[in-house]
C-alpha atoms as one frame of an Amber mdcrd trajectory, in Angstrom:
protein
 -23.102  22.488   6.444 -20.533  24.167   4.193 -18.033  21.955   2.392 -15.294
  22.882  -0.071 -13.868  20.251  -2.435 -10.246  20.433  -3.520  -8.286  18.523
  -6.133  -5.322  19.072  -8.422  -5.628  16.548 -11.232  -7.021  13.079 -11.826
  -7.794  10.554 -14.540 -11.125  10.139 -16.342 -11.831   6.857 -14.564 -12.358
   8.798 -11.333 -15.200  10.917 -12.760 -17.974   8.476 -11.661 -16.725   8.708
  -8.074 -16.654  12.507  -8.210 -20.158  12.592  -9.679 -21.298  10.305  -6.874
 -19.761  12.676  -4.329 -21.557  15.648  -5.881 -24.906  13.820  -5.845 -24.616
  12.692  -2.222 -23.706  16.184  -1.013 -26.510  17.736  -3.031 -29.042  15.233
  -1.665 -27.939  16.144   1.867 -28.509  19.864   1.158 -24.850  20.746   1.636
 -23.558  24.143   0.554 -20.776  23.023  -1.790 -17.960  25.097  -3.247 -14.967
  24.084  -5.354 -11.430  25.361  -5.212 -10.215  27.031  -8.374  -7.695  24.262
  -9.100 -10.346  21.554  -8.683 -12.742  23.385 -10.986 -10.050  23.764 -13.670
  -9.107  20.076 -13.397 -12.735  19.082 -13.843 -13.227  21.340 -16.855 -10.438
  19.534 -18.679 -12.162  16.154 -18.560 -15.772  16.654 -17.459 -18.668  19.054
 -16.992 -18.665  21.280 -13.921 -22.105  21.790 -12.312 -23.254  25.399 -12.528
 -24.720  25.458  -9.009 -21.337  25.189  -7.274 -19.391  28.293  -6.323 -15.725
  28.399  -7.334 -13.398  29.880  -4.727 -10.474  31.890  -6.000  -6.988  31.330
  -4.578  -7.115  34.154  -2.045 -10.742  33.605  -1.018 -11.482  33.217   2.686
 -12.276  29.713   3.902 -13.245  30.770   7.426 -16.922  29.872   6.834 -16.133
  26.303   5.716 -16.961  23.371   8.027 -14.942  20.743   6.140 -12.590  20.613
   3.188 -12.668  17.398   1.134  -9.407  16.574  -0.630  -9.936  14.372  -3.706
  -6.652  12.803  -4.807  -3.573  11.341  -3.175  -1.367  12.474  -0.337   0.115
  15.244  -2.508  -3.347  16.750  -2.963  -3.955  16.630   0.770  -0.632  18.378
   1.433  -1.796  21.109  -0.937  -5.100  21.272   0.956  -3.184  21.867   4.195
  -1.603  24.930   2.554  -5.041  26.216   1.535  -6.478  25.800   5.012  -3.458
  27.171   6.883  -4.214  28.849  10.202  -7.969  28.327   9.783  -7.472  24.714
  10.957 -10.498  23.516   8.969 -10.884  19.717   9.230  -9.685  17.973   6.066
 -11.190  14.723   4.778  -8.963  12.914   2.289 -10.643  10.733  -0.332  -7.884
   8.648  -1.847  -7.662   8.339  -5.631  -3.893   7.885  -5.490  -1.702   4.925
  -4.605  -0.245   4.879  -1.081  -2.658   7.042   0.855  -0.970   7.496   4.237
  -2.902  10.767   4.661  -5.854  10.427   2.281  -7.273   7.299   3.889 -10.927
   7.201   2.758 -11.184   4.822  -0.255 -12.950   6.213  -3.313 -15.149   3.097
  -3.337 -16.546   4.064   0.103 -17.640   7.619  -0.660 -21.270   7.075   0.380
 -20.440   5.480   3.731 -17.733   8.100   4.325 -20.107  11.051   3.845 -22.784
   9.282   5.908 -20.303   8.887   8.767 -19.439  12.565   8.441 -23.080  13.557
   8.914 -23.623  11.060  11.707 -20.529  12.504  13.416 -18.935   9.089  13.837
 -15.469  10.460  13.224 -12.575  11.930  15.146 -10.317  14.880  14.410  -6.614
  14.081  14.498  -4.205  16.982  15.036  -0.950  16.747  13.090   1.944  19.060
  13.939   3.373  21.326  11.242   6.862  22.660  10.629   7.273  26.428  10.409
  10.184  28.008   8.532  11.746  31.262   9.723  14.139  33.180   7.485  15.444
  36.682   6.901  14.006  36.634   3.381  10.475  36.201   2.073  10.059  32.601
   0.901   7.232  30.401  -0.397   4.894  33.373  -0.881   4.295  33.522   2.855
   3.192  29.866   3.088   6.111  29.042   5.333   4.781  25.814   6.841   4.595
  22.161   5.894   3.010  18.949   7.154   5.685  16.461   6.087   9.167  17.927
   6.026  11.591  20.753   5.405  14.605  19.860   3.262  17.878  21.460   2.233
  19.364  19.937  -0.908  22.156  20.514  -3.343  21.021  21.992  -6.643  21.072
  20.011  -9.889  24.227  17.866 -10.176  26.554  20.046  -8.106  28.917  18.534
  -5.527  27.754  17.742  -2.029  27.026  20.515   0.465  27.852  21.073   4.121
  24.960  21.884   6.436  26.049  23.168   9.854  23.139  22.362  12.144  22.229
  23.810  15.549  19.532  22.882  18.068  18.418  25.775  20.267  21.656  27.532
  19.259  23.768  24.577  20.393  25.981  23.039  17.711  24.812  19.563  16.687
  26.815  18.536  13.605  28.119  19.533  10.193  26.494  17.249   7.647  28.550
  16.591   4.499  25.801  15.248   2.302  23.531  15.768  -0.665  21.075  17.363
   1.727  19.295  17.314   5.067  15.677  16.571   6.027  13.777  17.755   9.084
  10.638  15.655   9.284   7.489  15.734  11.388   5.996  12.463  12.671   3.585
  12.622   9.721   6.480  13.001   7.276   8.422  10.123   8.829   6.746   7.755
   6.341   7.941   9.837   3.386  11.288  11.192   2.186  12.915  10.691   5.575
  11.997   6.994   5.582  13.537   6.495   2.131  16.787   7.982   3.485  16.904
   5.633   6.480  14.931   7.658   9.008  12.757   5.993  11.668   8.983   5.753
  11.704   7.329   7.932  14.340   3.677   7.693  15.368   1.601  10.817  14.598
   1.046  11.746  18.238   4.741  11.773  19.136   6.139  15.209  19.956   9.314
  14.886  17.933  11.161  15.879  14.787  13.612  13.696  12.880  16.807  15.115
  11.360  17.877  12.805   8.516  20.904  13.323   6.223  20.542  12.613   2.498
  23.414  10.463   1.204  25.901  11.552   3.906  29.616  11.435   3.102  30.369
  10.099   6.598  28.663   6.726   6.900  28.630   6.842  10.715  26.229   9.802
  10.641  22.701   8.631  11.399  19.231  10.196  11.772  18.488  11.743  15.162
  15.148  12.285  16.915  14.731  15.590  18.766  11.915  17.257  20.683   9.464
  19.287  18.610   9.977  22.078  21.149  13.411  22.559  19.569  14.364  25.303
  17.143  16.692  23.922  14.473  18.861  26.359  12.538  21.275  25.935   9.647
  24.297  27.400   7.892  24.981  26.076   4.392  28.264  25.825   2.500  29.057
  24.460  -0.934  30.752  25.075  -4.249  27.486  26.148  -5.831  26.096  29.608
  -5.143  22.543  28.274  -4.994  20.840  25.558  -2.959  17.336  24.145  -2.920
  15.028  24.226   0.057  11.565  22.694   0.166   8.463  22.491   2.297   6.650
  19.305   1.331   6.313  19.491  -2.478   7.125  23.218  -2.802  10.713  24.235
  -3.459  12.781  27.397  -3.935  16.382  28.156  -4.829  18.271  30.252  -2.287
  21.850  31.363  -1.658  23.934  30.618   1.422  23.545  34.120   2.858  19.912
  33.494   3.847  19.423  32.497   7.478  17.109  29.540   8.026  15.533  27.884
  11.044  12.562  25.611  11.627  10.319  24.947  14.597   6.840  23.635  15.316
   4.098  25.874  13.946   1.648  27.514  16.329  -1.262  25.862  14.496  -1.828
  22.309  13.285  -3.468  20.318  10.497  -6.789  18.726  11.438  -7.457  15.426
   9.650 -10.800  13.629   9.719 -10.482   9.974  10.720 -13.235   7.364  10.960
 -13.830   4.468  13.346 -12.338   1.870  11.009  -9.060   3.798  10.627  -5.916
   2.524  12.319  -2.487   4.054  11.812  -0.835   0.684  12.453  -3.123  -1.075
   9.966  -2.136   1.549   7.412   1.564   0.936   8.072   1.213  -2.807   7.605
  -0.832  -2.450   4.424   1.151   0.327   2.744   4.611  -0.975   3.679   3.732
  -4.642   3.099   4.793  -5.630   6.605   4.614  -9.390   7.089   4.277  -9.951
   3.348   6.240 -12.976   2.125   6.094 -14.435  -1.368   6.339 -17.898   0.190
   2.987 -17.486   1.989
């Protein structure tokens, strides 16, 4: 089995868990490689074993069976970018806080890897958003797992986003910005702006305005078979667009549209995982100080 481990940055207190992961994989005769960013993060706070290959940024991952993401949800989003069209299954070991995506606790590393080898897991497909434009953006990584956003830049006045669904006019949003979220991203930025929660298997996108000027404008759920396009107006010459945690400044002349990507993210889930349990735990549903 070939496994690549990815991480961006972590605290020293997580080193024992990482060392445990290395030992378990080595004992199971796994061919282990590290991403360049994970190797650099380790070198800052710990020793990197010499018997692990370090993959450079543009190295092919086509021979990898699994990619293990060590960190929080942000690290896993970055792992999705690394995997891209290869659709390599991603296992998220959570060293962060919320962990909607990275759901394997760091305290359960041994049982998690054992379950991986015993094949007592499932692969969950998560739809991705794909950005089309008439300009090269995001270094060709024009897809995201959570959301695509258009936002005013810095402290400039609000913007107007004329929005179309399959070339049919939907609305002109006078707002600080606009979010198009996948079901996976519905628990993120969209939720904080009043968007609904959508289960991962739903075939929908959510369009959510950010601080809309018209208070009667509300989020809308549309089919993920839709192509959503935009025209942006504002006093500023530049606007910000983002795919998950990556952002770029653009001008209003660039044409933008989003649709469902032709490939998906494959997340490893184990028998004890429940999306609804995660919602209750992470969002403190049913929690009352009086109880």
